[in-house]
C-alpha positions in Angstrom: 0.0 0.0 0.0 2.8 2.4 0.9 4.6 1.7 -2.4 1.4 2.4 -4.3 0.8 5.7 -2.5 4.4 6.6 -3.1 4.0 5.8 -6.8 0.9 8.0 -7.1 2.7 10.9 -5.5 6.1 10.7 -7.1 5.3 9.1 -10.5 4.6 5.9 -12.4 8.2 5.3 -13.6 11.6 4.7 -12.2 13.7 6.9 -14.5 14.3 8.5 -17.9 15.8 5.3 -19.3 12.6 3.5 -18.6 10.4 6.2 -20.1 8.7 4.4 -23.2 8.6 7.7 -25.1 11.0 9.7 -27.2 11.4 13.4 -26.3 11.6 15.8 -29.3 11.7 19.5 -29.8 10.2 21.9 -27.2 7.4 24.5 -27.8 8.2 28.1 -27.3 5.8 28.6 -24.4 4.4 26.6 -21.5 2.7 27.3 -18.1 4.9 28.2 -15.2 8.3 26.5 -15.0 7.3 23.6 -17.1 8.9 22.9 -20.5 6.5 21.5 -23.1 8.1 19.0 -25.6 6.9 17.1 -28.6 7.3 13.4 -28.3 6.5 10.0 -29.8 5.9 6.5 -28.5 8.8 4.1 -28.7 6.4 1.3 -29.6 4.4 2.6 -32.5 5.6 6.2 -33.1 2.3 7.6 -31.8 2.6 11.4 -31.1 2.5 12.5 -27.5 3.3 15.6 -25.4 5.9 15.5 -22.7 6.0 18.1 -19.9 9.2 18.4 -17.9 9.9 20.3 -14.6 13.3 20.4 -13.0 14.5 21.3 -9.5 17.9 21.5 -7.8 16.8 19.5 -4.7 14.2 17.0 -3.8 12.7 19.6 -1.4 12.3 22.3 -4.1 8.9 24.0 -3.9 8.4 23.8 -7.6 9.0 20.0 -7.5 6.4 19.7 -4.7 3.9 21.7 -6.7 4.7 19.6 -9.8 4.1 16.4 -7.9 0.7 17.8 -6.8 -0.1 18.5 -10.5 0.9 15.0 -11.5 -1.4 13.5 -8.8 -4.3 15.8 -9.7 -4.0 15.2 -13.4 -3.8 11.5 -12.9 -7.0 11.3 -10.8 -9.2 14.0 -12.4 -10.7 12.8 -15.7 -13.0 14.9 -17.9 -13.4 15.3 -21.7 -12.2 18.9 -21.4 -9.2 18.2 -19.1 -5.9 17.1 -20.5 -5.6 13.3 -20.7 -2.8 11.8 -18.6 -0.7 8.9 -20.0 2.4 8.4 -18.0 4.8 10.1 -15.5 8.2 9.5 -14.0 11.0 11.2 -12.1 14.6 11.1 -13.1 17.6 12.1 -11.1 20.9 13.0 -12.7 24.1 14.8 -11.5 25.5 17.9 -13.0 29.0 17.7 -11.5 28.4 17.4 -7.8 24.9 18.8 -7.9 21.9 16.5 -8.1 19.1 17.5 -10.4 15.6 16.0 -10.3 13.2 16.2 -13.2 9.5 15.3 -13.3 8.1 14.1 -16.6 4.4 14.0 -17.5 3.3 12.3 -20.7 -0.1 13.3 -22.1 -2.1 13.2 -25.3 -0.5 15.3 -28.1 -1.4 18.9 -27.6 -0.1 22.4 -28.5 -0.1 25.6 -26.5 -3.2 27.7 -27.3 -1.3 30.9 -28.1 0.8 29.1 -30.8 -2.2 27.3 -32.3 -4.2 30.6 -32.7 -1.3 32.1 -34.6 -1.1 29.0 -36.8 -4.8 29.0 -37.6 -5.0 32.8 -38.4 -8.7 32.9 -38.1 -10.5 36.3 -38.6 -14.0 37.8 -38.4 -17.0 35.5 -37.8 -15.0 32.3 -38.1 -12.6 33.5 -35.4 -15.5 34.4 -33.1 -17.2 31.1 -33.6 -14.0 29.2 -32.9 -13.3 31.2 -29.7 -16.8 30.7 -28.6 -16.5 26.9 -29.0 -13.1 26.9 -27.2 -14.4 29.0 -24.3 -17.4 26.7 -24.1 -15.1 23.8 -23.6 -13.0 25.5 -20.9 -16.1 26.8 -19.1 -17.4 23.2 -18.9 -14.1 22.0 -17.4 -14.0 24.8 -14.8 -17.7 24.1 -13.9 -16.8 20.5 -13.4 -14.0 21.3 -11.0 -15.9 23.9 -9.0 -19.4 22.6 -8.9 -19.0 18.8 -9.2 -15.6 18.2 -7.6 -15.5 21.2 -5.2 -12.0 21.9 -6.4 -10.3 25.2 -7.2 -7.9 25.4 -10.2 -6.5 28.7 -9.0 -4.8 29.9 -12.3 -7.1 29.8 -15.3 -5.4 31.8 -18.0 -4.3 31.5 -21.7 -1.1 29.6 -20.7 -3.1 26.9 -18.8 -5.1 26.0 -22.0 -3.7 23.6 -24.7 -5.2 22.4 -28.0 -5.5 18.8 -29.2 -5.0 17.6 -32.8 -8.8 17.8 -33.2 -8.6 21.5 -32.2 -10.3 20.8 -28.8 -9.4 23.2 -26.0 -8.3 21.4 -22.8 -7.4 22.7 -19.3 -4.2 21.7 -17.6 -1.6 23.1 -15.2 -3.0 21.6 -12.0 0.0 22.4 -9.8 -2.0 24.9 -7.7 -5.2 22.9 -7.7 -6.7 22.3 -4.3 -9.9 21.3 -2.5 -12.4 24.1 -1.5 -12.7 23.9 2.3 -15.2 26.8 2.8 -17.6 24.5 4.7 -14.9 23.5 7.2 -15.2 26.0 10.1 -12.0 24.7 11.7 -9.9 25.3 8.6 -7.2 27.9 9.0 -4.3 29.1 6.9 -4.0 29.3 3.1 -6.6 27.2 1.2 -4.3 27.1 -1.9 -0.9 25.7 -0.7 0.9 26.8 -3.9 -0.8 30.1 -4.6 2.7 31.7 -4.7 3.0 30.2 -8.2 0.2 32.4 -9.5 1.4 35.7 -11.1 0.0 38.8 -9.4 -1.9 40.1 -12.4 -4.0 37.0 -12.5 -5.0 37.2 -8.8 -8.3 38.7 -7.7 -8.2 41.3 -4.9 -9.1 38.9 -2.1 -6.5 36.4 -3.3 -3.9 39.1 -3.7 -4.5 40.2 -0.1 -4.6 36.5 1.0 -8.0 37.1 2.6 -8.8 33.4 3.1 -11.8 34.2 5.4 -13.6 36.0 2.6 -12.6 33.3 0.1 -14.0 30.6 2.3 -17.2 32.4 2.8 -17.6 32.9 -1.0 -18.9 30.3 -3.5 -16.3 27.8 -4.8 -16.2 29.3 -8.3 -15.1 32.9 -7.3 -11.4 32.4 -7.9 -11.8 30.5 -11.2 -14.5 32.8 -12.5 -12.0 35.6 -12.2 -9.5 33.4 -14.1 -12.1 32.9 -16.9 -12.3 36.7 -17.2 -8.5 36.9 -17.5 -8.6 34.2 -20.2 -11.3 36.1 -22.2 -9.3 39.3 -22.1 -6.1 37.6 -23.3 -7.9 35.7 -26.0 -9.6 38.7 -27.7 -6.8 41.3 -27.0 -4.2 39.0 -28.4 -1.7 40.0 -25.7 -0.7 38.5 -22.4 -2.2 40.2 -19.3 0.5 42.4 -17.8 -1.4 44.0 -14.9 -4.8 43.7 -13.3 -5.9 47.2 -14.5 -5.8 46.1 -18.1 -8.9 44.0 -17.5 -11.0 47.2 -17.6 -10.1 47.7 -21.2 -13.2 46.1 -22.9 -12.7 47.5 -26.4 -11.8 44.0 -27.9 -14.5 42.1 -26.0 -17.6 41.1 -28.2 -20.7 42.9 -27.3 -22.7 39.7 -26.8 -20.1 38.5 -24.3 -19.4 41.8 -22.5 -22.2 41.6 -19.8 -21.0 38.1 -18.8 -17.3 39.3 -18.9 -18.1 42.1 -16.4 -20.0 39.7 -14.1 -17.0 37.3 -14.1 -14.7 40.1 -12.9 -17.1 41.5 -10.3 -15.2 43.2 -7.4 -17.6 41.4 -5.0 -16.8 37.7 -4.9 -20.3 36.4 -4.1 -21.7 38.2 -7.2 -19.3 36.6 -9.7 -20.9 34.6 -12.4 -20.8 30.9 -12.0 -19.3 29.2 -15.0 -22.3 26.9 -15.3 -24.6 29.9 -15.7 -22.2 31.3 -18.3 -22.8 28.2 -20.4 -26.6 28.3 -20.0 -27.4 32.0 -20.5 -24.7 33.5 -22.7 -25.9 34.6 -26.1 -22.3 34.4 -27.3 -22.3 30.6 -27.4 -25.3 30.4 -29.7 -23.7 30.0 -33.1 -23.6 27.4 -35.9 -20.2 25.9 -35.0 -21.0 25.3 -31.3 -24.5 23.9 -32.1 -23.2 21.6 -34.8 -20.5 20.1 -32.6 -22.8 19.8 -29.7 -25.4 17.9 -31.8 -22.7 15.5 -33.1 -21.4 14.8 -29.5 -24.9 13.8 -28.3 -25.9 12.1 -31.5 -27.0 8.9 -29.8 -29.7 10.8 -27.9 -31.3 12.2 -31.0 -34.2 10.5 -32.8 -34.2 9.4 -36.5 -36.1 12.5 -37.7 -33.7 14.9 -36.0 -30.7 13.0 -37.4 -32.1 12.9 -40.9 -32.9 16.6 -40.9 -29.4 17.5 -39.5 -27.4 15.4 -41.9 -29.3 16.7 -44.9 -28.4 20.2 -44.0 -24.8 19.4 -43.0 -23.2 19.5 -46.5 -24.3 23.1 -47.0 -23.6 24.0 -43.4 -19.9 22.9 -43.4 -19.3 25.4 -46.2 -19.9 28.2 -43.7 -17.7 26.9 -40.9 -13.9 27.2 -40.5 -12.4 24.7 -42.9 -9.7 23.7 -40.5 -12.2 22.9 -37.7 -14.4 21.0 -40.1 -11.6 18.7 -41.2 -10.0 18.2 -37.8 -13.0 18.1 -35.5 -16.2 17.5 -37.4 -14.8 14.9 -39.9 -13.5 12.5 -37.2 -16.9 12.8 -35.3 -18.8 12.1 -38.5 -16.6 9.2 -39.5 -17.0 7.6 -36.0 -20.7 8.1 -36.1 -21.1 6.4 -39.4 -18.7 3.6 -38.5 -20.6 2.7 -35.3 -24.1 3.1 -36.8 -25.3 6.2 -35.0 -25.4 8.4 -38.1 -28.0 8.2 -40.8 -27.3 7.5 -44.5 -27.4 11.1 -45.6 -24.3 11.7 -43.4 -22.2 9.9 -46.1 -22.7 12.8 -48.5 -21.3 15.2 -45.9 -18.4 12.9 -45.1 -17.4 12.6 -48.8 -17.7 16.4 -49.2 -15.4 17.0 -46.3 -13.1 14.3 -47.6 -12.8 16.1 -50.9 -11.0 18.9 -49.1 -8.2 16.6 -47.9 -5.1 15.6 -49.7 -4.8 12.1 -51.1 -2.7 10.9 -48.2 -5.0 12.4 -45.6 -8.1 11.0 -47.3 -6.6 7.5 -47.3 -6.0 7.8 -43.5 -9.1 9.7 -42.3 -11.9 8.7 -44.6 -11.1 5.6 -46.6 -11.0 3.2 -43.6 -14.5 4.2 -42.7 -15.8 3.8 -46.2 -14.3 0.3 -46.4 -16.0 -0.7 -43.2 -19.3 0.7 -44.5 -19.3 -1.7 -47.4 -20.1 -4.5 -45.0 -23.2 -2.6 -43.7 -26.6 -4.3 -44.2 -28.3 -0.9 -44.4 -29.5 -0.6 -47.9 -29.5 3.2 -47.8 -25.9 3.2 -46.8 -25.0 0.8 -49.7 -26.9 3.0 -52.1 -25.0 6.1 -50.9 -21.7 4.3 -51.3 -22.4 3.3 -54.8 -23.9 6.6 -55.9 -20.7 8.4 -54.8 -18.1 5.8 -55.8 -16.6 8.1 -58.4 -15.5 10.4 -55.5 -13.4 7.8 -53.7 -13.0 4.9 -56.1 -9.6 6.0 -57.3 -8.2 6.1 -53.8 -9.1 2.4 -53.2 -6.1 0.1 -53.8 -6.4 -2.9 -56.0 -5.8 -5.2 -53.1 -8.5 -3.7 -50.9 -11.0 -3.8 -53.8 -10.3 -7.4 -54.7 -10.1 -8.7 -51.1 -12.5 -6.5 -49.0 -14.8 -4.4 -51.1 -15.9 -6.5 -54.1 -17.4 -9.3 -52.1 -19.8 -6.9 -50.4 -20.6 -4.9 -53.6 -21.3 -8.1 -55.6 -24.3 -8.8 -53.3 -26.1 -6.0 -55.1 -26.1 -7.8 -58.4 -28.8 -10.2 -57.2 -30.7 -7.6 -55.0 -34.4 -7.5 -55.4 -34.2 -3.7 -56.0 -33.6 -2.8 -59.6 -32.2 0.5 -58.5 -29.5 -1.2 -56.4 -28.7 -3.7 -59.2 -28.2 -0.8 -61.6 -26.0 1.1 -59.2 -23.9 -2.0 -58.5 -23.5 -2.5 -62.3 -22.4 1.1 -62.8 -19.9 0.9 -59.9 -18.0 -1.8 -61.8 -16.8 0.8 -64.2 -14.6 2.1 -61.3 -13.9 -1.2 -59.5 -13.3 -3.6 -62.4 -9.9 -2.2 -63.4 -8.8 -3.0 -59.8 -10.0 -6.6 -59.8 -7.8 -9.5 -60.5 -8.3 -11.6 -63.6 -9.4 -14.5 -61.4 -12.2 -12.4 -59.8 -13.3 -11.0 -63.2 -13.5 -14.3 -65.0 -14.6 -16.4 -61.9 -17.2 -14.0 -60.5 -17.9 -10.7 -62.3 -18.7 -12.2 -65.7 -21.2 -14.6 -64.2 -23.1 -11.8 -62.7 -23.0 -9.8 -65.9 -24.2 -12.8 -67.8 -27.3 -12.9 -65.6 -27.8 -9.2 -65.8 -27.8 -9.4 -69.6 -31.2 -11.2 -69.3 -32.5 -9.0 -66.4 -36.1 -8.2 -66.4 -35.3 -4.5 -66.6 -34.4 -3.5 -70.2 -32.2 -0.6 -69.1 -30.1 -2.9 -66.9 -29.6 -5.2 -69.9 -28.6 -2.3 -72.0 -26.1 -0.9 -69.4 -24.6 -4.4 -68.9 -23.7 -4.5 -72.6 -22.2 -1.1 -72.4 -20.1 -2.2 -69.3 -18.9 -5.2 -71.2 -17.6 -2.9 -73.9 -15.9 -0.7 -71.4 -14.1 -3.4 -69.4 -13.1 -5.5 -72.4 -9.5 -4.2 -72.0 -9.2 -5.7 -68.6 -10.1 -9.2 -69.7 -7.4 -11.6 -70.7 -7.2 -12.7 -74.3 -8.8 -16.1 -73.8 -11.7 -14.7 -71.9 -12.3 -12.0 -74.6 -12.3 -14.7 -77.3 -14.9 -16.7 -75.4 -17.1 -13.9 -74.1 -17.2 -10.8 -76.2 -18.7 -12.0 -79.5 -21.2 -14.3 -77.9 -22.3 -11.7 -75.4 -22.5 -8.8 -77.9 -24.1 -10.7 -80.8 -26.1 -13.7 -79.7 -27.5 -11.8 -76.6 -27.3 -8.1 -77.1 -28.3 -8.0 -80.7 -31.2 -10.3 -80.1 -32.6 -8.2 -77.2 -36.2 -7.1 -77.7 -35.3 -3.6 -76.4 -34.1 -1.3 -79.2 -31.5 0.6 -77.1 -30.0 -2.7 -76.0 -29.5 -3.7 -79.6 -28.0 -0.3 -80.3 -25.7 -0.8 -77.3 -24.6 -4.1 -78.6 -23.6 -2.6 -82.0 -21.7 0.2 -80.2 -19.9 -2.2 -78.0 -18.8 -4.3 -81.0 -17.5 -1.1 -82.6 -15.6 0.0 -79.5 -14.0 -3.4 -79.1 -13.0 -3.9 -82.7 -9.3 -4.0 -81.9 -9.8 -7.4 -80.2 -11.1 -9.2 -83.2 -9.1 -10.7 -86.1 -10.2 -10.3 -89.7 -11.7 -13.8 -89.8 -14.0 -13.1 -86.9 -15.0 -9.8 -88.4 -15.9 -11.3 -91.8 -17.6 -14.5 -90.6 -19.2 -13.6 -87.2 -19.5 -9.9 -86.7 -20.5 -8.4 -90.1 -23.2 -11.0 -90.8 -24.8 -10.2 -87.5 -24.7 -6.4 -87.9 -25.8 -6.2 -91.5 -29.2 -7.6 -90.5 -29.9 -4.5 -88.4 -29.5 -2.1 -91.2 -33.2 -2.7 -91.7 -34.1 -2.7 -88.0 -37.5 -1.1 -87.3 -35.7 1.4 -85.0 -34.0 4.2 -86.8 -31.3 4.6 -84.1 -30.3 0.9 -84.4 -30.2 1.3 -88.2 -27.9 4.3 -88.1 -25.5 2.6 -85.7 -25.6 -0.6 -87.7 -24.6 1.4 -90.9 -21.7 3.1 -89.0 -20.5 -0.3 -87.6 -20.7 -2.0 -91.0 -18.6 0.9 -92.5 -16.1 0.6 -89.7 -15.6 -3.1 -89.9 -15.5 -3.1 -93.7 -12.8 -0.5 -93.5 -10.8 -2.8 -91.2 -11.3 -5.7 -93.6 -10.2 -3.5 -96.5 -7.1 -2.4 -94.6 -6.2 -6.0 -94.0 -6.7 -6.8 -97.7 -4.5 -4.0 -98.8 -1.8 -5.0 -96.4 -2.0 -8.6 -97.6 -1.7 -7.5 -101.3 1.3 -5.3 -100.5 3.0 -8.0 -98.6 2.9 -6.1 -95.3 3.0 -8.8 -92.6 3.2 -6.4 -89.6 0.5 -7.1 -87.0 -0.9 -3.7 -86.3 -3.8 -3.4 -84.0 -7.2 -2.8 -85.5 -8.0 -0.2 -82.9 -10.8 2.3 -83.0 -8.6 5.4 -82.7 -8.9 6.0 -86.4 -12.6 5.5 -86.4 -14.5 8.5 -84.8 -17.6 8.3 -82.8 -16.7 5.6 -80.2 -16.1 7.9 -77.3 -19.8 8.0 -76.4 -19.7 4.3 -75.4 -18.4 5.2 -72.0 -21.7 6.8 -71.0 -24.6 4.8 -69.6 -27.6 4.3 -71.8 -30.4 5.2 -69.3 -31.6 4.7 -65.8 -34.0 1.9 -64.9 -35.6 4.2 -62.3 -37.3 6.1 -65.0 -38.9 3.0 -66.5 -42.4 2.9 -65.3 -43.7 -0.6 -65.2 -40.8 -2.9 -65.5 -41.3 -5.2 -68.5 -44.0 -3.0 -69.9 -41.2 -0.6 -71.0 -40.0 -3.1 -73.6 -42.1 -1.5 -76.3 -39.5 -2.1 -78.9 -40.0 -5.9 -78.8 -40.5 -8.3 -81.6 -43.8 -10.1 -81.4 -44.9 -12.7 -84.0 -47.9 -10.8 -85.3 -48.9 -10.9 -89.0 -51.0 -7.7 -88.8 -49.7 -4.5 -90.2 -47.7 -2.0 -88.1 -49.9 -0.1 -85.6 -49.2 3.5 -84.5 -45.8 3.7 -82.7 -45.5 3.7 -78.9 -42.7 5.6 -77.3 -40.2 4.0 -75.0 -38.5 6.1 -72.2 -38.5 9.8 -73.0 -35.5 12.1 -72.9 -35.6 12.3 -69.1 -34.7 8.7 -68.9 -31.5 9.1 -70.8 -28.9 9.5 -68.1 -25.4 10.0 -69.5 -25.1 8.9 -73.1 -26.2 11.4 -75.7 -25.9 8.8 -78.4 -28.8 6.8 -77.0 -31.9 8.9 -77.8 -35.6 8.3 -77.1 -36.7 5.5 -79.3 -40.0 5.1 -81.0 -40.7 1.6 -82.3 -43.7 -0.5 -82.8 -45.0 -2.9 -80.1 -46.0 -5.5 -82.6 -43.3 -5.8 -85.2 -42.0 -9.1 -86.5 -38.7 -9.3 -88.2 -40.1 -11.9 -90.6 -42.7 -9.3 -91.8 -39.8 -7.0 -92.6 -38.1 -9.7 -94.8 -34.9 -9.4 -92.8 -32.2 -11.8 -94.1 -31.1 -14.2 -91.4 -27.4 -14.3 -90.8 -25.8 -17.7 -90.2 -24.8 -17.2 -86.6 -28.1 -15.7 -85.6 -29.9 -18.7 -87.0 -27.8 -21.2 -85.1 -29.7 -22.8 -82.3 -31.3 -19.5 -81.0 -34.4 -21.3 -79.8 -32.4 -23.5 -77.4 -30.4 -20.5 -76.2 -33.4 -18.3 -75.6 -35.2 -20.9 -73.5 -32.1 -21.6 -71.4 -30.9 -18.1 -70.5 -32.4 -18.0 -67.0 -30.7 -21.2 -65.8 -27.0 -20.4 -66.3 -24.4 -22.9 -65.1 -22.9 -21.7 -61.9 -19.5 -23.1 -62.8 -19.2 -21.1 -66.0 -19.0 -17.4 -66.7 -22.4 -17.5 -68.4 -21.4 -17.4 -72.1 -19.7 -20.9 -72.4 -23.1 -22.4 -73.3 -23.1 -20.3 -76.5 -21.1 -22.3 -79.0 -19.1 -20.3 -81.6 -20.4 -20.6 -85.1 -18.6 -22.8 -87.6 -17.0 -20.8 -90.3 -18.8 -21.3 -93.7 -17.0 -22.2 -96.9 -15.6 -19.4 -99.1 -18.7 -19.7 -101.3 -21.6 -19.8 -98.9 -24.4 -19.7 -101.6 -22.9 -22.6 -103.4 -22.6 -24.6 -100.1 -26.2 -23.8 -99.3 -27.4 -25.2 -102.7 -25.2 -28.3 -102.4 -26.4 -29.0 -98.9 -30.0 -28.6 -99.9 -29.5 -30.9 -102.8 -28.3 -33.6 -100.5 -31.3 -33.2 -98.2 -34.5 -35.3 -98.8 -37.5 -33.2 -99.7 -40.7 -33.8 -97.8 -44.0 -32.9 -99.2 -47.1 -31.6 -97.4 -49.8 -34.1 -96.6 -52.6 -33.5 -99.1 -55.9 -32.4 -97.5 -58.1 -34.5 -99.8 -57.8 -38.2 -100.2 -58.3 -38.0 -103.9 -54.8 -36.3 -104.2 -53.0 -39.2 -102.5 -52.4 -41.3 -105.6 -50.9 -38.5 -107.7 -48.7 -37.3 -104.8 -47.4 -40.8 -104.6 -46.2 -40.9 -108.2 -44.5 -37.5 -107.9 -42.9 -38.5 -104.7 -41.1 -41.3 -106.5 -39.7 -38.9 -109.1 -38.5 -36.4 -106.4 -36.7 -38.9 -104.2 -35.2 -40.6 -107.3 -32.7 -37.7 -107.6 -31.5 -38.0 -104.0 -28.0 -39.6 -103.7 -27.9 -43.1 -102.4 -25.8 -42.1 -99.5 -28.7 -40.2 -97.8 -30.3 -42.7 -95.4 -34.0 -43.5 -95.8 -36.4 -42.0 -93.3 -37.6 -44.1 -90.4 -40.7 -46.2 -91.0 -41.6 -46.5 -87.3 -44.9 -44.8 -86.5 -43.5 -42.0 -84.2 -45.7 -39.1 -83.3 -46.3 -36.6 -86.1 -45.2 -33.6 -83.9 -41.6 -34.9 -83.9 -41.6 -35.7 -87.6 -43.0 -32.3 -88.5 -40.5 -30.3 -86.4 -37.4 -32.0 -87.9 -37.3 -33.9 -91.1 -33.6 -34.8 -91.0 -31.6 -35.5 -87.8 -29.2 -32.7 -86.8 -26.3 -35.1 -86.6 -26.8 -36.3 -90.1 -27.1 -32.8 -91.5 -24.3 -30.6 -90.2 -25.1 -27.8 -92.6 -28.7 -27.4 -91.5 -27.7 -24.3 -89.6 -27.0 -22.4 -92.8 -29.6 -23.9 -95.0 -32.1 -21.7 -96.8 -35.2 -20.8 -94.8 -38.1 -23.2 -95.2 -41.0 -21.9 -97.4 -44.5 -21.9 -96.1 -47.0 -24.5 -97.2 -49.1 -21.9 -98.8 -46.3 -20.9 -101.2 -45.4 -24.4 -102.3 -45.8 -24.8 -106.1 -47.9 -27.9 -106.2 -50.7 -28.2 -108.7 -54.1 -29.3 -107.7 -53.5 -32.5 -109.5 -50.6 -33.3 -107.3 -47.7 -32.9 -109.8 -44.9 -30.4 -109.4 -45.0 -27.1 -111.3 -43.1 -27.4 -114.5 -42.2 -23.7 -114.3 -40.4 -24.1 -111.0 -37.0 -25.6 -111.8 -35.9 -25.3 -108.1 -38.6 -27.4 -106.7 -36.3 -30.4 -106.7 -34.0 -28.7 -104.2 -36.5 -26.9 -102.1 -36.1 -26.9 -98.3 -38.2 -29.4 -96.2 -41.8 -28.2 -95.7 -43.2 -28.5 -92.2 -46.5 -30.4 -92.1 -49.4 -29.7 -89.8 -50.9 -33.2 -89.9 -49.5 -36.7 -89.3 -47.8 -38.4 -92.2 -48.4 -41.9 -93.2 -46.0 -44.4 -91.6 -45.2 -45.9 -95.0 -41.6 -45.2 -95.9 -40.7 -43.3 -99.0 -38.2 -44.6 -101.5 -39.3 -48.2 -101.0 -40.1 -50.3 -104.0 -43.4 -51.6 -102.8 -45.8 -48.7 -102.3 -49.6 -49.3 -102.3 -51.5 -47.7 -105.1 -54.7 -47.3 -103.2 -55.1 -46.0 -99.6 -56.0 -48.8 -97.2 -58.4 -48.8 -94.3 -55.5 -49.2 -91.9 -54.0 -45.9 -93.1 -57.2 -44.1 -92.3 -57.1 -45.5 -88.8 -53.5 -44.3 -88.3 -54.6 -40.8 -89.4 -57.4 -40.7 -86.9 -55.1 -41.9 -84.2 -52.4 -39.3 -85.1 -54.9 -36.5 -85.2 -56.1 -37.5 -81.8 -52.6 -37.4 -80.5 
């Protein structure tokens, strides 16, 4: 117990060597005989302040007062009182003379006088900062006098220090003592070390050592006088040299003057209590004080008050001292957001304050909070982060994005809110360049594949645009597998006109990634179709793309003829008009009705084109001036427009369209789209040759009287088929299967590029059942789909019945029933 008490009085260390702090350069001023040093922790380099007081002997009065200050500072804790960290005493010898030094380690602070010169505030901002600082010191004095019944004894400018967050704090507790006014037996000085106080700071009763009057007065009388001295020094800008100078009130603000005069009343009982100063003074009612006070008691405010406050805060901080906003308000706001006491609108104010910081300061003070907020389950916080990602995205390192941020952002791809899905999609324009190839190919492309078939047409459109923008960050193998399939088979087949336009633009912007063979066989055939698209914007972009890709092919042809074998990039730098791809097409928020906005869809209707219906108006176009409001028909069929079908668009589109919703989780989403086989150099000749090798099926006659003549003509048609073509199956399979596919896909590899099948109404068959002599191409016509069951009797057999039998009629009835 004795050792503990000795440690409390003398210090917490054994010597300077054991002090776990480095002592740096001293400040130019400090209270009393103390020297104020800058310092750092030996463990982690954290900044601290070190106060040192030296004496020649252990019984030196200054050392005794210093030990009193150490004890008081260690035991008295308050937000507006300097925070104690460590203390020790060290003894060394200067020749034959022993010298004792007391060290106090505190939080890093700076003398108030030096900090005011550094800030250089003027006018209203200076008055607001002074009001806030005086408010802090008045609270500390009120705590000592009213709550602890202690008397500081020497409140002045030198006894106030400033923290790194510009908070004012009270220190210099060497004179601090208990108020013993209620003890009738008390005699002698109440303040044991009052001789340390300079005469100009002493009130009349203290100057006369009238302890009887002091004990009969309230506890705050001495420190209220000290507050008056602090106010004078603060606004006059000079140190108080004599007590009479306190009568010069020219520099004191008018709103503070009445309280200043009451603090310095010549009658101790009438001096203003510091607590009353806080409650009644008009001077403390300003924006800075009210803003900081609201932030400090934020947990006590309801949601409505928080929301109102944070919505006004971005405009309010423009009017406050910039230095105070960055060093005081910003840390308070970041802490409130991090621990969930601040509302989502506070994020806007945080980012606005962060924009005033340097890059290094932003990374230290703001970025850690933002990274933690990405893990928040609050949807409004996530929306705010994604809406402002362009303000801080560049400051995020690739490692942080790939390991900490992306996993949380990616949850928005599958969110039920279309607005959040769209924001997540747009954020990838900033985040994707910082993702690793493994994350892009293993995760991001899977999400984009699903978003390409999203129910919101604007999201599908922007997904295509994003693919075009991030193509440069894909490795070569992924680009080969994904780009053409995603931009042709999906984007160009979208029922929403702006999505088709986006697909064409994306192909143009990524032209440098395709070789001439891909351009000639897979891209141009797909784009040419859309030169007759019902939407004019799609048409114009299709013509531009065709010209661009043809120019690339011509350049390759010219280089080949001249013998130039250099592999120059087919970039788009020489092709103007691609810069607009970087803008988003439109916002899904403006689409009223979800799928009902797809008014540019293809519907298989044979009726004529009705009056046009407008898809999103100009207000829905967010960023891309190249995507204009589109007016297309809601019931247009490409077949009615006689659009030629390109080879790749005709390859298995039915199976792909039915299977888009169920993507394989182990793939990136486009692996199920097989690349098209490259046609022969003469595609028209190949079509004819393939069709000649295919057996021709005839429609089933509607009247029984035609059956005999059809039989005879059938023998003539099949006679020209080569012997290598296998005969059709004779088993009585359902007619629906026979009518949908006359030749098995495995037996006819060229079926994908065969000529389109003519309708049964246009088949040139005479009423008598024989082929039209004026149609020389009838022998190589494509198979005709039949609407009724065919006879199970095989064609090409030698034994064919000449007259329909009763059994055949029964089979027809059974098939029709099926």
